[in-house]
C-alpha positions as CSV (number, residue, x, y, z in Angstrom):
1,M,0.1,8.1,-7.8
2,S,0.8,9.1,-4.4
3,I,4.5,9.1,-4.3
4,A,4.8,8.0,-0.8
5,L,2.2,5.3,-1.4
6,L,4.1,3.7,-4.3
7,R,7.0,3.2,-1.9
8,R,4.6,1.8,0.6
9,L,3.2,-0.6,-1.9
10,S,6.4,-1.6,-3.7
11,P,9.1,-1.0,-1.3
12,R,12.8,-1.3,-1.0
13,P,13.7,-3.0,2.2
14,G,11.9,-1.8,5.3
15,L,9.8,0.9,3.7
16,V,6.9,-1.4,3.5
17,A,5.9,-4.8,2.3
18,T,2.4,-6.1,2.0
19,L,0.3,-7.0,5.0
20,C,-2.3,-9.6,4.1
21,V,-2.8,-7.9,0.8
22,M,-1.8,-8.2,-2.8
23,T,0.0,-5.1,-3.9
24,L,0.7,-4.0,-7.4
25,G,0.7,-7.5,-8.6
26,L,3.3,-8.6,-6.1
27,G,0.9,-11.4,-5.3
28,H,2.3,-12.3,-1.9
29,L,0.7,-12.1,1.5
30,A,3.1,-11.6,4.4
31,Y,3.5,-9.6,7.5
32,A,6.5,-7.3,7.2
33,E,7.2,-3.7,8.0
34,L,4.0,-1.9,7.3
35,P,4.1,1.3,9.4
36,G,1.0,1.9,11.5
37,A,-0.7,-1.3,10.6
38,P,-2.3,-3.3,13.4
39,A,-2.3,-7.0,12.7
40,D,-4.5,-8.3,15.5
41,A,-4.4,-7.7,12.7
42,P,-12.4,31.1,3.0
43,P,-14.9,28.9,1.0
44,A,-12.8,26.4,-0.8
45,A,-12.1,26.7,-4.4
46,D,-14.6,24.9,-6.6
47,A,-13.4,21.3,-6.2
48,S,-15.4,20.3,-9.3
49,A,-13.5,22.9,-11.5
50,A,-12.6,21.6,-14.9
51,P,-9.1,20.3,-15.5
52,L,-6.7,22.0,-17.8
53,E,-8.5,22.9,-21.0
54,A,-8.1,19.9,-23.3
55,E,-9.9,16.7,-24.3
56,P,-8.2,13.3,-24.2
57,G,-6.1,12.6,-27.3
58,D,-6.5,16.2,-28.5
59,L,-2.9,17.5,-28.3
60,P,-2.6,21.3,-28.7
61,E,-0.7,22.5,-31.8
62,D,1.3,25.0,-29.8
63,A,2.7,22.6,-27.2
64,A,6.2,23.4,-26.3
65,E,9.0,21.6,-28.1
66,A,11.5,19.6,-26.1
67,D,14.4,21.8,-26.9
68,Q,12.5,24.8,-25.5
69,V,11.8,23.2,-22.2
70,P,14.5,23.4,-19.5
71,T,16.2,20.3,-18.2
72,V,15.8,19.9,-14.5
73,H,17.1,17.5,-11.8
74,G,13.8,16.8,-10.0
75,L,10.0,17.2,-10.0
76,A,7.4,18.2,-7.4
77,L,3.7,17.8,-7.7
78,Y,2.7,21.3,-7.0
79,D,5.8,23.5,-6.3
80,D,9.5,23.1,-6.9
81,P,11.6,20.3,-5.3
82,A,13.1,21.4,-2.0
83,L,16.7,20.3,-2.8
84,P,18.9,22.2,-5.3
85,D,20.4,20.6,-8.3
86,D,23.8,20.4,-6.6
87,F,22.7,18.5,-3.5
88,T,25.0,15.8,-2.4
89,H,22.8,13.6,-0.3
90,F,19.4,13.5,1.3
91,P,19.4,15.7,4.5
92,H,18.4,12.8,6.8
93,V,21.1,10.3,5.9
94,N,24.6,9.8,7.2
95,P,26.7,10.0,4.1
96,D,29.6,8.3,5.8
97,A,27.6,5.4,7.1
98,P,29.7,2.2,7.2
99,K,28.8,-0.8,5.0
100,G,28.5,-4.4,6.1
101,G,26.5,-6.7,8.3
102,S,23.1,-8.3,7.8
103,M,19.5,-7.9,8.7
104,T,17.1,-10.8,9.0
105,R,13.4,-10.4,9.1
106,A,10.4,-12.6,9.1
107,A,7.7,-12.9,6.4
108,V,4.8,-14.3,8.3
109,G,1.7,-16.1,6.9
110,S,3.0,-16.8,3.4
111,S,5.4,-18.6,1.1
112,F,6.6,-17.7,-2.3
113,D,7.2,-19.5,-5.7
114,S,8.3,-16.6,-7.9
115,T,10.9,-13.8,-8.1
116,N,8.8,-12.0,-10.7
117,P,6.7,-9.4,-8.7
118,F,4.9,-7.9,-11.8
119,I,2.6,-10.6,-12.9
120,I,-0.7,-12.1,-11.7
121,R,0.5,-15.6,-11.5
122,G,2.5,-17.1,-8.6
123,T,3.3,-15.7,-5.2
124,S,6.2,-13.3,-5.3
125,A,9.1,-13.2,-2.9
126,I,8.9,-10.3,-0.4
127,G,11.4,-7.5,-0.9
128,I,12.1,-8.3,-4.5
129,S,11.5,-4.7,-5.7
130,Q,14.8,-3.6,-4.1
131,I,16.7,-5.1,-7.1
132,Y,15.2,-2.6,-9.5
133,D,16.0,1.0,-10.1
134,T,13.5,3.5,-11.3
135,L,13.9,6.7,-13.4
136,L,13.4,8.9,-10.3
137,E,13.7,8.4,-6.5
138,S,11.6,10.0,-3.8
139,N,12.9,11.9,-0.8
140,P,11.4,10.8,2.5
141,N,11.6,14.4,3.8
142,E,9.2,15.6,1.1
143,P,5.7,14.4,0.4
144,F,5.5,14.9,-3.4
145,S,9.0,15.3,-4.8
146,L,11.2,13.0,-7.0
147,Y,14.9,13.3,-8.0
148,G,16.9,11.7,-10.7
149,L,18.1,8.1,-10.3
150,L,18.4,6.3,-13.6
151,A,17.5,9.7,-15.2
152,E,19.9,12.6,-14.7
153,G,17.8,15.1,-16.6
154,I,14.0,15.7,-16.9
155,R,12.0,17.9,-19.3
156,L,8.3,18.3,-18.6
157,D,6.0,20.0,-21.0
158,P,4.5,23.1,-19.3
159,E,1.1,21.8,-20.5
160,R,1.9,18.4,-19.1
161,Y,1.3,16.5,-22.3
162,W,4.7,14.8,-22.4
163,I,7.8,14.2,-20.4
164,E,11.4,13.3,-21.4
165,F,14.1,11.7,-19.4
166,D,17.9,11.7,-20.1
167,L,19.3,8.5,-18.8
168,R,22.7,8.3,-17.1
169,R,25.3,6.7,-19.4
170,E,27.0,4.9,-16.6
171,A,23.8,3.0,-15.5
172,R,24.2,-0.7,-15.7
173,F,22.3,-3.9,-14.9
174,H,23.8,-6.4,-12.6
175,D,25.1,-8.4,-15.5
176,G,27.1,-5.4,-16.8
177,E,24.8,-4.5,-19.7
178,P,24.0,-0.8,-20.0
179,V,20.5,0.6,-19.1
180,T,19.1,2.3,-22.1
181,A,16.0,4.2,-23.2
182,H,15.1,1.0,-25.1
183,D,14.9,-0.8,-21.8
184,V,12.6,1.8,-20.4
185,A,10.2,1.6,-23.4
186,F,10.4,-2.2,-23.3
187,S,9.6,-2.3,-19.6
188,F,6.5,-0.1,-20.0
189,E,5.1,-2.1,-22.9
190,L,5.9,-5.4,-21.1
191,L,4.1,-4.4,-17.9
192,I,1.0,-3.2,-19.9
193,E,0.8,-6.2,-22.2
194,E,1.9,-9.1,-19.9
195,G,2.0,-7.7,-16.3
196,N,-0.7,-7.5,-13.7
197,P,-3.9,-5.8,-15.0
198,F,-3.3,-3.1,-12.4
199,Y,-0.7,-1.5,-14.7
200,G,-3.1,-1.1,-17.6
201,G,-5.3,1.2,-15.4
202,Y,-2.4,2.8,-13.6
203,Y,-0.8,4.0,-16.8
204,A,-4.0,4.3,-18.8
205,E,-3.3,7.9,-19.8
206,V,0.1,7.2,-21.2
207,Q,-0.5,7.3,-24.9
208,S,3.0,6.3,-26.1
209,V,6.6,5.8,-25.0
210,E,9.5,6.2,-27.4
211,A,13.2,5.7,-27.2
212,I,14.4,8.8,-29.0
213,D,18.0,7.6,-28.8
214,D,19.9,5.2,-26.6
215,H,19.7,7.6,-23.6
216,T,16.6,9.7,-24.2
217,V,13.0,8.4,-23.6
218,R,9.8,10.3,-24.1
219,F,6.4,9.6,-22.7
220,E,3.3,11.2,-24.3
221,F,0.0,11.5,-22.5
222,S,-3.5,11.3,-24.0
223,S,-4.6,14.1,-21.6
224,N,-3.2,16.4,-19.0
225,H,-6.0,15.6,-16.5
226,S,-3.7,13.8,-14.0
227,R,-1.2,16.3,-12.6
228,E,0.8,13.5,-11.0
229,L,1.1,11.3,-14.1
230,P,4.6,12.6,-15.1
231,L,5.8,11.7,-11.6
232,I,4.1,8.3,-11.9
233,V,6.0,7.3,-15.0
234,G,9.2,8.5,-13.2
235,Q,8.6,5.6,-10.8
236,L,8.5,3.0,-13.6
237,P,10.7,0.0,-12.6
238,V,13.2,-0.6,-15.5
239,L,13.7,-4.2,-16.5
240,P,16.5,-5.5,-18.8
241,R,15.2,-6.0,-22.3
242,H,18.1,-8.3,-23.3
243,Y,17.1,-10.7,-20.5
244,W,13.3,-10.8,-20.7
245,E,12.6,-10.5,-24.5
246,S,13.4,-14.1,-25.0
247,R,11.6,-15.4,-21.9
248,D,8.0,-15.9,-20.9
249,F,7.4,-12.9,-18.6
250,S,4.0,-14.0,-17.6
251,A,5.2,-17.3,-16.0
252,P,6.4,-17.5,-12.4
253,T,10.1,-18.1,-12.1
254,L,12.7,-18.6,-9.4
255,A,15.5,-17.3,-11.5
256,R,18.0,-14.8,-10.0
257,H,17.3,-12.4,-12.9
258,P,19.2,-9.1,-13.1
259,G,18.1,-5.7,-12.1
260,S,20.0,-2.5,-11.8
261,G,19.4,-1.6,-8.1
262,P,21.5,-1.6,-5.0
263,Y,20.8,-5.3,-4.2
264,R,21.1,-8.5,-6.2
265,I,19.1,-11.7,-5.6
266,G,21.3,-14.0,-3.5
267,E,20.3,-17.3,-2.1
268,V,16.7,-18.5,-3.0
269,Q,15.1,-21.3,-0.9
270,P,11.6,-21.5,-2.4
271,G,8.9,-21.0,0.2
272,R,11.5,-20.8,3.0
273,S,13.9,-17.9,2.6
274,I,15.3,-15.3,0.2
275,T,18.4,-13.3,0.5
276,Y,19.4,-10.0,-1.2
277,V,23.1,-9.1,-1.4
278,R,24.4,-5.6,-1.7
279,D,26.0,-5.1,-5.0
280,D,29.6,-3.8,-4.4
281,D,29.7,-2.7,-8.0
282,Y,26.4,-0.9,-7.9
283,W,26.6,1.8,-10.6
284,G,24.6,4.3,-8.6
285,R,26.1,4.0,-5.2
286,D,27.5,7.6,-5.2
287,L,24.5,9.3,-6.6
288,P,23.0,12.0,-4.3
289,V,19.8,10.0,-3.9
290,N,21.8,7.0,-2.8
291,R,24.7,8.3,-0.8
292,G,24.5,7.1,2.8
293,R,21.8,4.5,2.0
294,Y,21.8,0.8,1.2
295,N,24.5,0.1,3.8
296,I,23.6,-3.4,4.9
297,D,25.4,-6.2,3.0
298,R,22.8,-8.9,3.4
299,L,19.0,-8.6,3.7
300,V,17.3,-11.9,4.6
301,Y,13.6,-12.7,4.7
302,D,12.7,-16.0,6.4
303,Y,9.2,-17.3,5.9
304,Y,7.0,-18.5,8.8
305,R,3.5,-19.7,8.6
306,D,2.8,-18.9,12.2
307,R,3.6,-15.5,13.7
308,D,3.9,-17.0,17.2
309,I,6.8,-19.1,15.9
310,A,8.3,-16.0,14.3
311,W,8.1,-14.2,17.6
312,E,9.9,-17.0,19.3
313,A,12.6,-16.8,16.6
314,F,13.0,-13.1,17.2
315,K,13.4,-13.6,21.0
316,A,16.0,-16.3,20.3
317,G,18.1,-14.0,18.1
318,V,17.2,-15.7,14.8
319,M,15.6,-12.5,13.6
320,D,17.1,-9.0,13.9
321,Y,14.2,-6.7,13.2
322,R,10.5,-6.9,13.9
323,T,7.5,-4.7,13.4
324,D,5.3,-5.5,16.4
325,A,1.7,-5.3,15.2
326,R,0.2,-7.2,18.1
327,A,-0.9,-5.1,21.1
328,A,-0.6,-7.8,23.7
329,T,3.0,-8.7,22.7
330,W,4.0,-5.1,22.9
331,A,2.3,-4.6,26.2
332,I,3.5,-7.6,28.1
333,G,5.7,-9.8,25.8
334,Y,9.1,-8.3,26.3
335,D,10.1,-10.0,29.5
336,F,12.8,-12.2,28.1
337,P,16.5,-12.4,28.8
338,A,17.9,-10.6,25.8
339,Y,15.6,-7.7,26.4
340,R,16.4,-7.5,30.1
341,D,20.1,-7.6,29.2
342,G,19.7,-4.7,26.9
343,L,20.4,-6.6,23.7
344,V,17.0,-5.8,22.3
345,K,15.6,-2.3,21.9
346,R,12.1,-1.0,21.3
347,L,11.2,2.0,19.1
348,T,7.9,3.8,18.7
349,I,7.7,6.0,15.6
350,P,4.7,8.3,15.1
351,D,2.8,7.6,11.9
352,V,2.8,10.9,9.9
353,N,1.0,9.3,6.9
354,P,-2.7,8.5,6.8
355,S,-3.5,5.5,8.9
356,M,-4.3,2.5,6.7
357,M,-7.8,1.3,6.5
358,Q,-7.9,-2.3,7.7
359,A,-11.3,-3.9,7.6
360,F,-13.6,-6.9,7.1
361,V,-14.9,-6.5,3.6
362,F,-18.2,-7.8,2.2
363,N,-18.4,-9.5,-1.1
364,L,-20.9,-7.2,-2.8
365,R,-21.2,-9.5,-5.7
366,R,-23.4,-11.7,-3.5
367,D,-27.1,-10.9,-3.3
368,K,-27.3,-11.2,0.5
369,F,-25.1,-8.1,0.8
370,S,-26.8,-6.0,-1.8
371,D,-28.9,-4.1,0.8
372,P,-26.9,-1.5,2.6
373,R,-29.2,-1.9,5.7
374,V,-27.9,-5.5,6.0
375,R,-24.3,-4.4,5.7
376,E,-24.8,-1.6,8.3
377,A,-26.6,-4.1,10.6
378,L,-23.7,-6.5,10.4
379,S,-21.1,-3.8,11.0
380,L,-22.9,-3.1,14.3
381,T,-21.9,-6.5,15.6
382,F,-18.2,-5.5,15.7
383,D,-17.7,-4.5,19.3
384,F,-14.5,-2.5,19.2
385,P,-14.7,-1.1,22.8
386,W,-14.8,-4.7,24.1
387,L,-11.9,-5.8,21.9
388,N,-9.8,-2.8,22.8
389,A,-10.3,-3.2,26.5
390,N,-10.0,-7.0,26.7
391,I,-7.5,-7.9,24.0
392,F,-5.7,-4.8,22.8
393,Y,-4.8,-3.2,26.1
394,D,-6.5,0.0,25.0
395,T,-3.7,0.7,22.5
396,Y,-5.9,1.2,19.4
397,K,-8.3,3.7,18.1
398,R,-11.3,2.9,15.9
399,T,-10.7,3.7,12.2
400,E,-13.5,6.0,11.1
401,S,-12.2,7.2,7.7
402,F,-10.5,5.9,4.6
403,F,-8.0,8.8,5.1
404,Q,-7.7,8.6,8.8
405,N,-5.0,10.8,10.5
406,S,-4.9,13.4,7.7
407,E,-6.5,16.6,6.5
408,M,-8.2,14.5,3.8
409,A,-10.6,12.8,6.1
410,A,-14.3,13.8,6.0
411,E,-15.6,15.2,9.3
412,G,-19.0,16.5,10.5
413,L,-21.6,17.5,7.9
414,P,-20.5,18.2,4.3
415,S,-18.9,21.5,3.8
416,D,-20.1,24.0,1.1
417,A,-17.3,22.8,-1.2
418,E,-18.2,19.2,-0.7
419,L,-21.9,20.0,-1.3
420,A,-21.0,21.6,-4.6
421,L,-19.5,18.3,-5.6
422,L,-22.2,16.0,-4.2
423,E,-25.5,17.9,-4.8
424,P,-25.6,16.9,-8.5
425,Y,-25.7,13.2,-7.4
426,R,-28.2,13.6,-4.5
427,D,-30.6,11.1,-6.0
428,Q,-27.9,8.5,-6.2
429,L,-26.7,8.9,-2.6
430,P,-28.4,8.1,0.7
431,A,-30.2,11.1,2.3
432,R,-28.3,10.4,5.5
433,L,-25.1,11.5,3.8
434,F,-26.4,15.0,3.6
435,E,-28.1,15.0,7.0
436,E,-25.9,13.2,9.4
437,P,-22.2,13.8,10.4
438,V,-19.2,11.6,10.1
439,P,-17.9,9.7,11.9
440,I,-21.2,7.9,11.6
441,E,-22.8,7.8,15.0
442,H,-23.9,4.4,16.4
443,P,-24.6,3.4,20.0
444,E,-21.6,2.4,22.0
445,N,-23.5,0.0,24.2
446,L,-23.6,-3.4,22.6
447,R,-27.2,-4.2,23.6
448,E,-28.3,-0.9,21.9
449,R,-26.2,-1.7,18.9
450,L,-27.7,-5.1,18.4
451,R,-31.2,-3.7,18.9
452,L,-30.5,-1.2,16.1
453,A,-29.0,-3.9,14.0
454,L,-32.1,-6.1,14.3
455,D,-34.3,-3.1,13.4
456,L,-32.3,-2.6,10.2
457,L,-32.5,-6.3,9.3
458,R,-36.3,-6.2,9.7
459,E,-36.5,-3.2,7.5
460,A,-34.5,-5.2,4.9
461,G,-37.0,-8.0,5.0
462,Y,-35.6,-10.4,7.7
463,E,-37.3,-11.9,10.7
464,V,-36.1,-14.4,13.3
465,E,-37.8,-17.8,13.2
466,D,-36.8,-20.4,15.8
467,G,-33.6,-18.5,16.5
468,V,-32.6,-18.2,12.8
469,L,-32.7,-15.0,10.8
470,R,-34.5,-15.6,7.6
471,H,-35.7,-13.5,4.7
472,T,-39.5,-13.3,4.8
473,E,-39.9,-13.7,1.0
474,T,-37.3,-16.4,0.2
475,G,-37.1,-18.1,3.6
476,R,-33.4,-18.3,3.2
477,P,-31.3,-17.9,6.4
478,L,-28.7,-15.2,6.4
479,S,-25.4,-17.2,6.6
480,I,-21.9,-15.8,6.5
481,E,-18.5,-17.3,6.3
482,V,-15.4,-15.3,7.1
483,L,-12.4,-16.4,5.1
484,L,-9.0,-16.2,6.7
485,Y,-5.6,-17.7,6.1
486,D,-4.1,-16.5,9.4
487,S,-5.4,-17.9,12.7
488,G,-4.1,-14.8,14.5
489,L,-7.3,-12.9,13.6
490,E,-9.6,-15.6,14.9
491,R,-9.7,-13.9,18.3
492,V,-10.9,-10.7,16.6
493,V,-13.5,-12.5,14.5
494,Q,-15.1,-14.8,17.0
495,P,-16.6,-12.1,19.3
496,M,-18.2,-10.5,16.2
497,L,-19.6,-13.9,15.1
498,R,-21.1,-14.4,18.6
499,N,-22.9,-11.1,18.3
500,M,-24.1,-12.1,14.9
501,A,-25.5,-15.3,16.3
502,R,-27.5,-13.3,18.9
503,L,-29.3,-11.8,15.9
504,G,-29.9,-15.2,14.4
505,V,-27.2,-14.9,11.7
506,Q,-25.6,-18.2,10.9
507,S,-21.8,-17.5,10.8
508,S,-18.5,-19.3,10.7
509,I,-14.8,-19.0,10.1
510,R,-12.9,-20.8,7.4
511,I,-9.1,-20.8,7.8
512,V,-7.4,-22.2,4.7
513,D,-3.8,-22.4,3.5
514,I,-2.3,-19.5,1.6
515,N,-2.6,-21.0,-1.9
516,Q,-6.3,-21.8,-1.4
517,Y,-6.9,-18.4,0.1
518,L,-5.3,-16.7,-2.9
519,N,-7.3,-18.8,-5.3
520,R,-10.6,-18.1,-3.6
521,L,-9.9,-14.3,-3.6
522,R,-9.0,-14.4,-7.3
523,S,-12.3,-16.2,-8.1
524,F,-14.2,-14.0,-5.6
525,D,-15.2,-17.1,-3.7
526,F,-15.9,-15.6,-0.2
527,D,-18.5,-13.9,1.8
528,M,-16.3,-11.8,4.0
529,T,-12.6,-11.5,4.5
530,T,-10.0,-9.0,5.6
531,A,-8.4,-6.4,3.4
532,H,-6.1,-3.4,3.7
533,F,-6.3,0.0,1.9
534,P,-3.1,2.0,2.4
535,Q,-3.2,5.7,1.6
536,S,-0.5,8.3,1.1
537,N,-0.6,12.0,1.6
538,N,-1.3,12.4,-2.1
539,P,-3.8,9.9,-3.4
540,G,-4.2,9.7,-7.1
541,N,-4.3,7.1,-9.9
542,E,-4.2,4.2,-7.6
543,Q,-7.7,5.1,-6.3
544,R,-9.1,3.6,-9.5
545,D,-7.7,0.2,-8.5
546,M,-9.3,0.5,-5.0
547,W,-12.8,1.7,-5.6
548,T,-14.0,1.9,-9.3
549,S,-16.5,-0.2,-11.2
550,D,-14.0,-0.9,-14.0
551,V,-11.9,-3.2,-11.7
552,A,-14.7,-4.6,-9.7
553,E,-14.5,-7.9,-11.5
554,T,-10.7,-7.9,-12.0
555,P,-8.8,-10.5,-10.0
556,Q,-6.2,-9.0,-7.7
557,S,-7.5,-5.5,-7.9
558,R,-7.8,-3.8,-4.6
559,N,-11.5,-3.5,-5.1
560,L,-11.9,-6.8,-3.4
561,M,-15.4,-6.1,-2.3
562,G,-16.6,-5.5,-5.8
563,L,-17.9,-1.9,-5.2
564,Q,-19.6,-0.4,-8.2
565,H,-21.0,3.1,-7.7
566,P,-21.1,5.8,-10.4
567,V,-20.6,8.6,-7.9
568,V,-17.5,6.9,-6.5
569,D,-16.2,6.5,-10.1
570,E,-16.7,10.2,-10.9
571,L,-15.2,11.4,-7.7
572,V,-12.1,9.2,-8.3
573,E,-11.7,10.7,-11.8
574,Q,-12.0,14.2,-10.4
575,L,-9.6,13.5,-7.6
576,I,-7.0,12.4,-10.2
577,R,-7.4,15.6,-12.1
578,A,-7.1,17.9,-9.0
579,D,-4.8,20.8,-9.7
580,S,-4.3,22.1,-6.2
581,R,-4.0,20.8,-2.7
582,E,-7.2,22.5,-1.6
583,T,-9.1,20.8,-4.4
584,L,-7.6,17.5,-3.7
585,N,-8.5,17.7,0.0
586,T,-12.1,18.6,-0.8
587,L,-12.4,15.7,-3.3
588,T,-10.9,13.1,-0.9
589,R,-13.3,14.3,1.9
590,A,-16.3,13.9,-0.5
591,L,-15.0,10.4,-1.6
592,D,-14.4,9.4,2.0
593,R,-18.0,10.4,2.9
594,V,-19.5,8.5,0.0
595,L,-17.4,5.4,0.8
596,L,-18.3,5.4,4.5
597,W,-22.1,5.5,3.8
598,Q,-21.8,2.5,1.5
599,F,-21.1,0.2,4.5
600,A,-19.1,-1.9,2.1
601,M,-16.8,-3.0,4.9
602,I,-16.4,-3.1,8.7
603,P,-13.5,-0.8,9.6
604,H,-11.0,-2.1,12.2
605,Y,-8.6,0.0,14.2
606,H,-5.3,1.8,14.0
607,S,-2.5,2.8,16.4
608,G,-1.2,6.0,14.8
609,E,2.4,4.8,15.3
610,T,4.8,2.1,14.3
611,R,6.2,-0.2,16.9
612,I,9.6,-1.7,16.2
613,A,11.8,-4.1,18.1
614,V,15.5,-4.7,17.0
615,W,18.5,-6.5,18.3
616,D,20.9,-3.7,19.3
617,K,23.3,-3.9,16.4
618,F,21.9,-1.1,14.2
619,D,22.4,2.6,14.0
620,W,20.3,5.2,12.2
621,P,20.3,8.9,11.6
622,E,18.1,11.1,13.7
623,P,15.7,12.8,13.5
624,Y,13.8,10.5,11.2
625,P,12.7,12.0,7.9
626,E,9.4,13.9,8.1
627,Y,7.3,11.5,6.0
628,G,8.4,8.2,7.5
629,M,11.3,6.1,8.7
630,D,13.9,5.4,6.0
631,L,15.2,1.9,6.8
632,D,17.5,2.2,3.8
633,A,19.5,4.7,5.7
634,W,20.3,2.3,8.6
635,W,23.6,0.6,9.1
636,V,25.1,-2.1,11.2
637,D,27.6,-1.5,14.0
638,A,30.2,-4.3,13.4
639,E,31.4,-4.5,17.0
640,R,27.9,-4.8,18.5
641,E,26.9,-7.3,15.9
642,A,29.9,-9.5,16.7
643,E,29.1,-9.2,20.4
644,I,25.4,-10.2,19.9
645,N,26.4,-13.1,17.7
646,R,28.9,-14.3,20.3
647,R,26.3,-14.1,23.1
648,V,23.4,-15.8,21.3
649,R,25.7,-18.1,19.3
650,R,23.4,-17.9,16.3
651,R,25.7,-17.3,13.4
């Protein structure tokens, strides 16, 4: 997997939580700290080159033995890690940062009924992943490097058929029990057998895991096609075997179960609030990957069903930290006493990662969306220029790629390297893909867009009769319901539906409570809804869960639209096998191009930056790390916190 993306999908505090999307089985929907996410909503090397010479399950007899492989302190995807084996802390942190204080944030649009984030049942509490340690930890200053956390030593087969980890003997769970290789093997098998179906696909090429002894664990791979697979298993969350082996892992629970990470579960108020408490006895507090991080004593997530109420709570001082994803609020909303008095600060942080694809998605399982001409016509009713000028204060840009804001985005006509990939599938792809550039060119003027949309609908067999768009053969009207659980997006949806009505499309919005929304998504009971597709600078195995046919009918996969296309499936597999940056870029551009021409969704917009508002009690190291803000490196200034508490009388 993309190393940065795993942290985006399964974060420790502040790196990211989900935004209206189920991630890695976390099963919750909530607005919280998703960087860059608007809420309002010479010729290249042959990219199709074969992977390392081997067939799945055919392990070479001359594979290096473990005792002949050097033990290292870190791994990088293509080169060597930037930091030496004697580094004392990440370069961007303050190793002497004080401990103490609290940070309260809002989780908006959701509730929770479980503290188990790894299963399909229940709605998991936000931020729960911060109680778990993994074998390796990423450095926010590097895009594709990991360093030892639970593991102090790593041995990787030069042919990449296996990897071994030496666990630190001092590692402990919160209840004092040691973390052993048996816990690692147990965690892997538990996630595969009883966890969210995502894990089965994500770890599909792990053939076996074995605890060689109490402190050495070995993973063997069925193939060496995925260069990043060794790093992926290094990010495995390690669960306590002694706790879970006698319990039903697949059932939601509100228990304060133990992990081994820097925070413990503190107070749990189901559906209302969850608090994480810094573990003063955390075994790994002085490790190089942790020094200067995890400084705040209490991390509180309060749940709000309405983001306007959450905004009022922030202004009143009930919340400390806010990612402001609403353009109007950022533009004109900060005229309140605390801001004028200098008690609240605003920060704008450029987004150096690919901008997330946020979109309306069609349910392709429904016959009315089977014709791409219908999907393209409906996409033309989304009038982004009007929205940007009248609602968003011209703060957004239209998203035109699944890898926006990166070198992986398709642009113009297919390059020679892309053509080498796509030509074998020409008869399975629209001719326009080879003939027209991307971004796909459509008229900007709304009248012209609707005229083109009506032409496309007529080509697809529809005609307007008495103001209603009907299929000429079946007589059925084209009707669409947009399913939402957050009323905040209604102002974005309504203008689009008005434009659909001008074409004779019968359309409506259905806003339901969060539990009904989740149940309808799990059963694919929707016409259109919103979805988010975050990307990192190194896409990999997680692409299977987004786009491939194998998960199109799997509840809670990211392939919410039910896309099934053999060319997409093949490009994803080749992307996972990419053995160079150049090859990876070519493959993502080809995949991007194919996805765009499917018209499986209506892309929204992005800002290219993260907008943050905080009560002025926090400090942080600058400059920010190269690949994103590390909220784990922040700390609280005790004097400023006390002054703020005194002035707002909120504690």
